[in-house]
C-alpha positions as CSV (number, residue, x, y, z in Angstrom):
1,M,110.3,85.2,98.2
2,L,108.3,87.5,100.5
3,K,110.1,90.4,102.2
4,S,110.3,90.9,105.9
5,E,108.6,93.7,107.8
6,A,111.8,95.6,108.1
7,E,112.7,95.2,104.4
8,L,109.2,96.2,103.2
9,S,109.2,99.2,105.5
10,R,112.6,100.2,104.1
11,L,111.3,99.9,100.6
12,A,108.2,102.0,101.4
13,F,110.3,104.8,102.9
14,E,112.7,104.8,100.0
15,S,109.7,105.1,97.6
16,A,108.4,108.0,99.7
17,R,111.7,109.9,99.7
18,V,112.0,109.6,95.9
19,G,108.4,110.9,95.6
20,S,109.1,113.8,98.0
21,W,106.3,112.5,100.4
22,N,105.1,115.2,102.8
23,G,105.3,112.9,105.8
24,S,109.0,112.2,105.7
25,A,109.8,114.9,108.3
26,K,107.5,113.6,111.0
27,P,108.0,110.7,113.4
28,S,106.1,107.6,112.3
29,K,103.7,105.4,114.3
30,K,103.4,101.7,113.5
31,L,99.9,100.3,113.0
32,T,98.4,97.2,111.4
33,N,95.5,96.5,109.1
34,A,94.5,92.9,108.4
35,Y,92.2,91.5,105.8
36,L,90.5,88.1,105.4
37,V,90.1,87.5,101.6
38,V,88.4,84.3,100.5
39,N,86.9,82.8,97.3
40,D,90.0,83.6,95.2
41,G,89.9,87.3,96.0
42,K,86.2,87.7,95.3
43,T,85.0,88.1,98.9
44,L,86.5,89.8,101.9
45,L,85.7,90.5,105.5
46,L,85.5,94.2,106.2
47,G,84.3,96.1,109.3
48,L,82.3,99.3,109.9
49,K,84.4,101.4,112.4
50,K,82.1,102.3,115.3
51,R,84.3,104.6,117.3
52,G,87.7,106.3,117.2
53,F,89.9,107.3,114.3
54,G,88.0,106.5,111.1
55,E,84.6,106.2,112.8
56,G,81.9,105.5,110.1
57,K,84.3,104.1,107.6
58,V,84.5,100.6,106.3
59,N,88.0,99.1,106.6
60,G,90.1,96.1,107.5
61,F,90.9,95.3,111.1
62,G,93.8,96.7,113.0
63,G,95.3,99.3,115.2
64,K,98.3,100.4,117.2
65,V,101.4,98.3,117.8
66,D,102.6,98.2,121.4
67,E,106.2,97.8,120.4
68,D,107.3,97.2,124.1
69,R,105.1,94.1,124.4
70,E,104.4,92.7,120.9
71,S,105.7,92.3,117.4
72,I,103.9,93.9,114.5
73,R,102.7,90.5,113.4
74,E,101.4,89.8,117.0
75,A,99.6,93.1,117.0
76,A,97.8,92.3,113.7
77,I,96.7,88.9,115.1
78,R,95.5,90.5,118.4
79,E,93.6,93.4,116.7
80,M,91.9,91.0,114.2
81,R,90.8,88.8,117.1
82,E,89.6,91.7,119.3
83,E,87.7,93.4,116.5
84,S,86.2,90.5,114.5
85,G,86.4,87.4,116.7
86,V,88.6,85.5,114.3
87,V,92.2,84.3,114.1
88,L,93.9,84.4,110.8
89,E,95.6,81.1,110.1
90,D,97.7,81.8,107.0
91,M,98.4,85.5,107.4
92,F,101.2,87.1,105.5
93,L,102.5,90.6,105.1
94,T,101.3,92.0,101.9
95,A,102.1,95.7,102.1
96,V,103.6,98.6,104.0
97,L,101.7,101.8,103.4
98,L,102.7,105.3,104.6
99,Y,100.1,108.0,105.4
100,D,100.5,111.7,106.1
101,Y,97.5,113.7,107.4
102,P,98.6,117.3,107.6
103,L,97.0,118.0,111.0
104,K,98.4,114.9,112.7
105,Q,101.7,115.1,114.7
106,S,103.0,111.7,113.3
107,T,102.7,109.8,110.1
108,M,101.2,106.3,110.0
109,E,103.3,103.4,109.0
110,V,100.7,100.7,108.3
111,Y,101.6,97.0,108.0
112,V,98.9,95.4,105.9
113,Y,98.3,91.6,106.3
114,K,96.2,89.3,104.3
115,A,94.9,85.7,105.0
116,T,92.6,83.3,103.2
117,K,91.9,81.0,106.1
118,Y,90.6,81.6,109.6
119,S,89.3,80.0,112.8
120,G,86.7,81.3,115.2
121,E,83.3,82.8,114.9
122,I,82.9,86.3,113.3
123,A,81.4,88.6,115.9
124,E,80.8,92.3,116.3
125,S,83.0,94.1,118.8
126,E,82.7,97.5,120.6
127,E,84.9,98.9,117.8
128,M,83.9,97.2,114.6
129,S,80.9,95.6,112.9
130,P,82.3,92.9,110.6
131,R,80.5,91.9,107.3
132,W,81.4,89.9,104.2
133,V,81.6,92.0,101.1
134,E,81.9,90.8,97.5
135,A,84.9,92.5,95.8
136,S,82.6,93.5,92.8
137,D,80.3,95.4,95.3
138,L,83.0,97.4,97.2
139,N,81.6,100.8,97.9
140,F,84.7,103.0,98.0
141,A,82.6,106.0,99.1
142,E,82.3,104.2,102.5
143,M,86.1,103.6,102.7
144,W,89.2,105.7,103.1
145,A,90.1,107.7,100.1
146,D,93.3,105.7,99.5
147,D,91.7,102.3,99.2
148,P,90.9,102.5,95.4
149,F,94.6,103.0,94.7
150,W,95.6,99.6,96.2
151,M,92.6,97.4,96.9
152,D,93.1,95.5,93.6
153,K,96.6,94.5,94.7
154,L,95.2,93.2,98.0
155,L,92.6,91.1,96.2
156,R,94.8,89.3,93.7
157,S,95.2,85.6,94.4
158,E,98.9,85.2,94.4
159,K,101.2,86.1,97.3
160,R,102.6,89.5,96.1
161,Q,103.8,92.5,98.1
162,F,103.5,96.2,97.4
163,V,104.4,99.5,99.1
164,G,102.9,102.9,98.9
165,W,102.6,106.4,100.4
166,F,99.7,108.9,100.6
167,D,99.4,112.6,101.3
168,F,95.9,113.5,102.4
169,S,94.0,116.8,102.3
170,D,93.7,118.8,105.5
171,D,90.2,117.4,106.1
172,M,91.3,113.9,105.4
173,S,88.7,113.3,102.7
174,R,91.0,113.2,99.6
175,V,94.3,111.8,98.6
176,V,96.4,114.8,97.3
177,R,99.4,112.8,96.1
178,C,100.3,109.1,96.2
179,K,102.4,106.3,94.8
180,V,101.8,102.5,95.0
181,D,104.3,100.1,93.6
182,D,104.6,96.3,93.4
183,V,107.7,94.9,95.1
184,P,109.7,92.5,93.0
185,S,109.9,88.9,94.4
């Protein structure tokens, strides 16, 4: 059985405390990151970030959660629609990942969602340029430095969840320390 957002978040923070994660003393900001994965995990929709935090990187689709107006899940659906033009039909929470960037005032508590079905037309937005990518052709040099540590877990075909935490270098180019764990069903 899949864990709820609250339960998966609790497990991520427990893992971080045990691992002496650097970000545990800072307040956290909730964000989403959603992925459309098709063809039994062999193909995924990614977007080239055109502006803002992460500009120039290839990533999933997501952003800030307005906790006064929407749930985390609703934020993931909204961000995916705004940034790619599609609505994820069978979306489920696959991970909670915690990030500490030394020069940021807060840590990032990222709720990662995955879907295999969608409706709508894929379209470029002001923020993202979507494109289909074969998993075998992923270019991690274009992506965030943490992605190689967990992307294989996202691409597996079964519905499994995982948690993780990442400490980045001051220039945000490298992962200094991290831990990623599967969550037992």
